[in-house]
C-alpha positions in Angstrom: -0.1 -0.3 0.0 2.7 2.9 0.9 4.5 2.1 -2.4 2.0 2.9 -4.2 1.1 5.9 -2.2 4.8 7.2 -2.9 4.3 6.1 -6.1 1.4 8.1 -6.5 2.7 11.5 -5.5 5.8 11.1 -8.4 3.1 10.2 -10.8 1.5 12.9 -10.3 3.5 15.9 -9.0 1.1 17.9 -7.3 1.7 21.3 -6.5 1.0 21.8 -2.6 0.6 25.5 -1.1 2.9 26.2 1.9 2.0 29.4 4.3 4.8 27.6 6.6 7.0 29.0 8.9 10.1 31.3 7.6 13.0 29.4 10.1 12.1 26.2 8.0 10.6 27.5 4.6 13.4 25.8 2.5 13.5 23.0 3.8 10.0 22.2 3.5 10.4 23.4 -0.1 12.9 20.7 -0.8 11.5 18.0 0.9 8.2 18.5 -1.4 10.4 18.3 -4.1 12.3 15.5 -3.3 9.1 13.3 -2.7 7.8 14.0 -5.9 5.6 16.8 -5.8 6.0 20.8 -6.5 5.7 23.6 -3.5 4.7 27.2 -4.2 5.2 29.4 -1.0 3.2 32.3 -0.2 1.3 34.2 2.6 0.0 37.4 1.8 -3.6 37.6 1.7 -4.0 39.5 -1.8 -2.8 36.1 -3.4 -3.5 33.1 -1.0 -6.9 32.0 -2.5 -5.1 32.7 -5.9 -2.4 30.1 -5.5 -4.5 27.8 -3.7 -7.1 28.0 -6.8 -3.9 27.0 -9.0 -2.6 24.1 -6.6 -4.0 20.8 -5.0 -3.4 20.8 -1.6 -3.0 23.4 1.7 -0.2 23.2 4.2 -0.8 25.3 7.1 2.1 25.6 9.8 1.7 28.1 12.6 5.7 28.1 13.8 6.6 31.6 13.2 3.1 32.8 13.9 2.1 36.5 13.1 -1.1 38.8 12.3 -0.6 39.4 8.9 -0.7 35.3 8.1 -3.7 34.8 10.2 -6.1 36.6 7.9 -3.7 34.5 4.9 -4.5 31.0 6.4 -8.3 31.4 6.9 -8.0 32.8 3.5 -6.6 30.2 2.0 -8.0 27.1 4.2 -11.3 28.4 3.4 -10.6 28.9 -0.7 -8.8 25.0 -0.2 -12.6 23.7 1.3 -14.2 25.3 -1.3 -12.8 23.6 -4.3 -12.4 19.8 -1.8 -8.7 20.3 -1.9 -7.0 18.7 1.0 -5.6 20.6 3.8 -3.5 19.7 6.7 -2.7 22.1 9.6 0.4 21.5 12.1 -0.1 23.7 14.9 3.5 24.1 15.8 3.4 25.4 19.6 -0.2 25.7 20.3 -0.7 25.9 24.5 2.9 28.2 24.4 0.9 31.4 23.6 -2.5 32.8 23.7 -2.0 34.0 20.2 -0.8 30.7 18.8 -3.6 29.0 21.2 -6.5 30.7 20.0 -5.2 31.3 16.3 -5.3 27.2 16.3 -8.7 27.1 18.0 -10.2 29.2 15.2 -8.3 27.5 12.3 -10.0 24.1 13.5 -13.3 26.0 13.9 -13.0 27.8 10.4 -11.2 24.9 8.1 -11.9 22.1 7.7 -8.4 19.9 7.9 -8.0 16.4 6.0 -4.8 16.0 8.4 -3.5 17.4 12.0 -0.2 17.0 12.4 2.0 17.6 15.7 3.7 16.1 19.0 1.5 15.3 21.5 1.2 18.2 23.7 0.3 19.9 20.8 -2.6 18.0 20.0 -3.8 17.5 23.5 -3.7 21.5 23.9 -5.9 21.6 20.7 -8.0 19.1 21.9 -8.4 19.7 25.6 -7.1 23.1 26.1 -4.7 21.7 28.3 -0.9 20.3 28.0 2.5 21.4 28.6 4.0 22.6 26.0 7.2 24.1 26.4 8.0 26.3 23.1 7.7 24.0 20.1 8.9 20.0 22.3 6.8 17.7 23.7 7.3 18.1 27.4 8.3 14.6 29.2 5.2 14.2 30.7 3.0 13.8 27.4 4.8 11.2 25.6 3.8 8.5 24.6 5.9 5.6 25.2 4.9 1.5 25.5 3.4 1.4 28.6 0.6 4.1 27.7 0.7 3.7 24.0 -2.8 2.7 24.2 -4.2 5.8 25.8 -2.4 7.9 23.2 -4.1 5.7 20.5 -7.3 5.8 22.3 -6.8 10.1 22.4 -5.6 10.1 18.6 -9.1 8.1 17.7 -11.2 10.5 19.8 -10.0 13.7 18.9 -10.0 12.0 15.3 -13.8 11.4 15.3 -14.3 15.0 16.6 -12.6 17.0 14.1 -13.1 14.5 10.6 -9.2 14.8 10.4 -6.7 12.2 10.6 -4.4 12.8 13.3 -0.8 12.0 13.7 0.7 12.5 16.9 4.5 12.2 16.2 7.2 11.4 18.7 9.9 8.3 19.7 6.4 6.6 19.0 4.3 7.9 15.9 0.6 7.6 16.3 -1.7 8.4 12.8 -4.9 7.4 13.4 -8.4 8.6 12.1 -11.5 7.1 14.3 -11.0 3.8 13.7 -7.6 2.5 13.8 -4.1 3.8 14.0 -0.4 2.8 13.2 1.9 3.1 15.4 4.9 3.7 14.1 8.7 3.3 14.8 10.6 5.0 12.6 13.1 7.2 13.0 16.7 8.5 15.1 16.4 10.4 18.0 19.1 12.8 16.3 16.2 13.9 13.8 15.2 16.3 17.5 19.0 18.0 16.5 17.7 19.9 13.3 15.4 22.4 13.5 12.3 21.8 11.1 12.3 18.0 10.6 8.4 18.1 11.5 7.9 21.2 9.5 9.2 19.1 6.1 6.9 16.3 7.5 4.1 18.4 7.2 4.7 19.7 3.9 5.5 16.1 2.6 1.6 14.6 4.4 0.8 17.3 1.6 2.3 15.9 -0.8 1.5 12.3 0.1 -2.5 13.1 0.9 -3.4 15.4 -2.0 -1.7 12.5 -4.4 -3.6 10.1 -3.1 -7.2 11.8 -1.9 -8.9 8.5 -1.6 -6.7 7.5 1.4 -5.6 10.1 3.8 -5.1 7.9 6.8 -2.9 5.3 5.1 -1.1 8.5 2.8 -0.2 10.4 6.0 1.1 7.6 7.3 3.3 6.7 4.6 4.7 10.0 4.9 5.3 9.6 8.5 7.2 6.4 8.0 9.4 7.7 5.1 10.2 10.5 7.1 11.4 8.0 9.8 12.7 5.8 7.4 15.0 9.1 6.0 16.0 9.2 9.5 17.5 6.1 10.0 19.0 6.3 6.0 20.5 9.5 6.9 22.0 8.5 9.9 23.9 5.4 8.4 25.5 8.0 6.0 27.8 9.9 8.9 31.0 10.3 9.8 32.1 11.1 12.6 33.0 15.1 11.1 29.6 15.2 10.2 26.9 17.0 12.7 22.9 18.5 12.1 23.6 20.4 9.4 24.8 17.4 7.0 22.1 15.3 8.8 19.5 17.4 7.4 20.6 17.7 4.0 21.3 13.8 4.0 17.5 13.8 5.2 16.7 15.1 2.1 18.4 13.4 -0.2 17.4 10.0 2.2 13.8 11.3 0.5 14.7 12.2 -3.0 16.2 8.6 -3.5 13.7 6.3 -1.8 11.6 3.9 -3.7 8.5 2.4 -3.1 9.7 -0.7 -2.7 12.5 0.2 -0.1 8.9 2.2 1.8 7.0 -0.9 1.7 10.0 -2.8 2.9 11.1 -0.3 5.7 8.0 1.0 6.8 8.0 0.0 10.8 4.7 -0.6 12.0 1.8 -1.9 13.6 -2.6 -2.0 13.9 -4.2 -0.9 16.7 
């Protein structure tokens, strides 16, 4: 299934509109290109509806939120909904400030999302107004572990049912769920946390995967999460003692570029719950 999902991305080369944060915008564009899709980065309210119209999917990331782009996100999101284009939300740092939290709530209220992807603290904030977000990182108390995995899966399924979106909670164990079933994914490498923006890149790539596979949003989102984690594993194997996180970032993008459908199918490490 995952092989076919990646093949569809490369066969259709969907054009993805990204309203994302300026810390990682270049990396997000490159990861979209690497997986076989095409990115547009546009966030001015005077053009976002027009840009969304010519694209096939939309990725909204609130990482470097400001009042100018909030209006743009809402305009683009509503236009994408009207066109029946999938929209992905990355609620970076939700819970860390009132502006971020209230903006995330407003987006959830006014825009229908195909996928909501964040760490567990961000998703808990959206789901219940609680959570212990510190900056953009999940607090230790909120991490999914083998011991509490069933509980987190149940939470993800419940939030998916509430929102109608696929919910992707990323961490040491990634959980991608709709209201009925969940993928528990164990791809990745701890060093990925040393790079700014691997989550942002994943959200952009998820938009490409879901757009190219509109009838299978759960499987497409899970395939994207597995692909990113697998790329982290492959990239780490290439590192020499002189390499650091900058080289690692580039190797991850290279790994996505060279990732074959068969390699993804074989290397995806998950279980269903």
